C-alpha positions in Angstrom: 0.1 -0.1 -0.1 1.4 3.4 -0.9 2.6 5.8 1.6 0.0 8.5 0.7 -2.8 6.0 1.0 -1.6 5.1 4.6 -1.5 8.7 5.6 -5.1 9.2 4.3 -6.2 6.1 6.3 -4.6 7.5 9.3 -6.1 10.7 9.0 -9.6 9.4 8.5 -9.1 7.2 11.5 -7.8 10.2 13.6 -10.9 12.2 12.6 -13.2 9.4 13.5 -11.6 9.1 17.0 -12.0 12.8 17.4 -15.6 12.8 16.5 -16.3 9.9 18.9 -14.5 11.7 21.7 -16.4 15.0 21.2 -19.8 13.0 20.9 -18.9 11.6 24.4 -18.1 15.0 25.9 -21.3 16.4 24.6 -23.1 13.5 25.9 -21.7 13.7 29.2 -22.2 17.7 29.4 -25.9 16.9 28.4 -26.3 14.5 31.3 -24.6 17.2 33.7 -27.2 19.9 32.3 -29.9 17.5 32.9 -29.0 16.9 36.6 -28.4 20.5 37.3 -31.8 21.4 35.9 -33.4 18.4 38.2 -31.5 19.8 41.3 -32.8 23.3 40.5 -36.4 22.1 40.0 -36.2 20.2 43.3 -35.0 23.5 45.1 -37.8 25.4 43.5 -40.3 22.6 44.7 -38.8 22.6 48.3 -39.1 26.6 48.5 -42.6 26.6 47.3 -43.4 24.1 49.9 -41.9 26.1 52.6 -43.8 29.3 51.2 -47.2 27.3 51.0 -46.6 25.8 54.6 -45.9 29.3 55.8 -49.2 30.5 54.2 -51.1 27.7 55.5 -49.8 28.5 59.2 -50.7 32.2 58.6 -54.2 31.2 57.6 -54.9 29.1 60.6 -53.2 31.6 63.1 -56.4 33.1 64.3 -57.5 29.8 66.0 -54.2 29.7 67.9 -54.6 33.3 68.8 -58.0 32.6 70.4 -56.4 29.4 72.1 -53.8 31.7 74.0 -55.8 34.8 74.4 -56.3 34.2 78.2 -52.6 34.8 78.7 -52.2 38.6 79.1 -49.1 38.6 81.4 -46.6 39.5 78.5 -48.8 42.5 77.5 -47.5 44.4 80.5 -44.4 42.5 82.2 -40.9 43.3 83.2 -38.2 40.9 84.6 -34.4 41.3 85.4 -32.0 39.8 83.3 -29.1 37.5 84.1 -26.6 40.2 83.4 -28.2 42.7 85.5 -30.4 44.5 83.1 -34.2 44.5 82.6 -36.5 43.4 79.8 -40.2 43.8 79.4 -43.0 44.7 77.1 -41.3 47.8 75.6 -38.6 45.5 74.3 -40.8 43.4 72.2 -41.9 46.5 69.9 -39.1 46.4 67.4 -39.7 42.9 66.5 -42.3 41.2 64.5 -42.1 38.2 67.0 -40.2 37.5 70.1 -39.5 34.0 71.4 -39.2 33.4 75.1 -37.7 30.0 75.9 -38.0 28.9 79.6 -35.6 26.4 81.0 -33.7 25.0 84.0 -30.2 24.2 84.8 -31.1 20.5 85.5 -33.3 20.2 82.5 -31.0 18.3 79.8 -33.4 18.9 76.9 -33.6 22.5 77.8 -29.8 22.8 77.7 -29.5 20.5 74.5 -31.5 22.9 72.6 -30.0 26.2 73.6 -27.1 26.1 71.1 -29.9 25.7 68.1 -31.8 28.8 69.6 -28.5 30.8 69.7 -27.9 29.9 66.1 -31.3 30.9 64.9 -30.9 34.1 67.1 -28.0 35.2 65.2 -29.4 34.4 61.9 -32.8 35.9 62.4 -32.6 39.2 64.3 -32.3 41.2 61.0 -35.4 39.5 60.0 -37.4 40.7 62.9 -37.1 37.7 65.3 -35.8 37.9 68.6 -35.1 35.1 71.2 -34.9 35.5 74.8 -34.2 32.8 77.6 -36.1 32.6 80.8 -34.7 31.0 83.8 -38.1 29.8 85.0 -37.2 28.2 88.3 -35.5 31.4 89.9 -38.0 32.0 92.5 -37.6 28.4 94.0 -34.0 27.5 93.2 -31.2 28.5 95.8 -27.9 30.6 95.1 -26.1 27.5 94.0 -28.6 26.7 91.2 -28.2 30.3 90.1 -24.5 29.9 89.6 -25.2 26.6 87.8 -27.6 28.4 85.6 -25.3 31.0 84.8 -22.5 28.5 83.9 -24.7 26.7 81.5 -25.6 29.9 79.6 -21.6 30.1 79.2 -21.2 26.5 78.5 -23.8 26.7 75.7 -22.5 29.9 74.2 -25.8 31.7 74.5 -25.6 35.4 73.9 -29.3 36.4 73.9 -30.9 38.0 77.1 -31.7 35.4 79.9 -34.6 36.8 82.2 -34.8 35.7 85.7 -38.2 34.5 86.6 -40.1 36.4 89.4 -43.4 36.1 91.5 -45.3 38.2 88.7 -44.4 35.6 86.2 -45.2 32.7 88.5 -48.8 34.2 89.1 -49.4 35.4 85.4 -47.9 32.7 83.1 -46.1 29.8 84.8 -49.1 27.9 84.8 -48.8 27.3 81.0 -45.6 25.3 81.7 -47.7 22.8 83.7 -44.6 22.0 85.8 -42.6 20.8 82.8 -39.8 22.4 81.0 -38.8 23.5 78.4 -41.6 25.7 77.5 -41.7 28.3 74.8 -44.1 31.2 74.1 -44.1 33.0 70.8 -45.2 36.5 71.2 -46.0 39.4 68.7 -44.8 42.9 69.2 -47.7 43.7 71.6 -47.0 40.8 73.9 -49.9 38.8 72.7 -49.3 34.9 72.8 -49.4 33.6 69.3 -48.4 30.1 70.3 -47.0 27.9 73.0 -44.8 24.8 72.7 -44.4 22.7 75.7 -41.4 20.6 74.3 -38.0 21.0 72.9 -37.4 20.8 69.2 -34.5 20.4 66.7 -33.1 23.7 65.2 -34.6 22.7 61.9 -38.1 22.4 63.2 -37.8 25.6 65.3 -36.7 27.6 62.3 -39.6 26.0 60.4 -42.1 27.0 63.0 -40.7 30.7 63.4 -40.8 31.1 59.7 -44.5 30.4 59.9 -45.0 33.0 62.5 -42.9 35.7 60.9 -45.1 35.1 57.7 -48.2 35.7 59.8 -46.8 38.7 61.5 -46.0 40.2 58.2 -49.5 39.8 56.8 -51.2 41.0 60.0 
């Protein structure tokens, strides 16, 4: 076979190989694009589900408001904070919702969820949500218990205010705890109780609930 013919065959084979390689690359790229589109569609569906859930919660909110209407304590309250300050109804007005999380130093589930609440607090302040802790057993605990509570705040890395329960709280709202901790009130800017949760939650579940009430507050 002539040298020219061999060279021509080599060129043809090279061209065919290049075409195959390009075809494979195009196919891989098309597959990746399809995967990206599928992932984007899933994210969009998830976002739509959250929005729908928030809208649903906002629609159902009036029933919750009626359920907790009898608790008027937070419409006019004041407590000392663990750092020597004070906190009351006036401090609610700059936020769409305020979360008051009651806990005790011997409540393991209380302590376990405090880092999650701290995380949410730091991320949601600019969205109109503030979180406040409440050392609910202050009127019955002794000085050593108070020191332990202060240490728990340090250990969990909590930076949001910690209220110290007083006799007025015991008379006005403590009964909602039903002798169990943790307990969490969700208030509007006027101190009305929107919701009350008598158990702890994961960070994801707290965040979902708070988003629902933020959506309600933005529309009412």
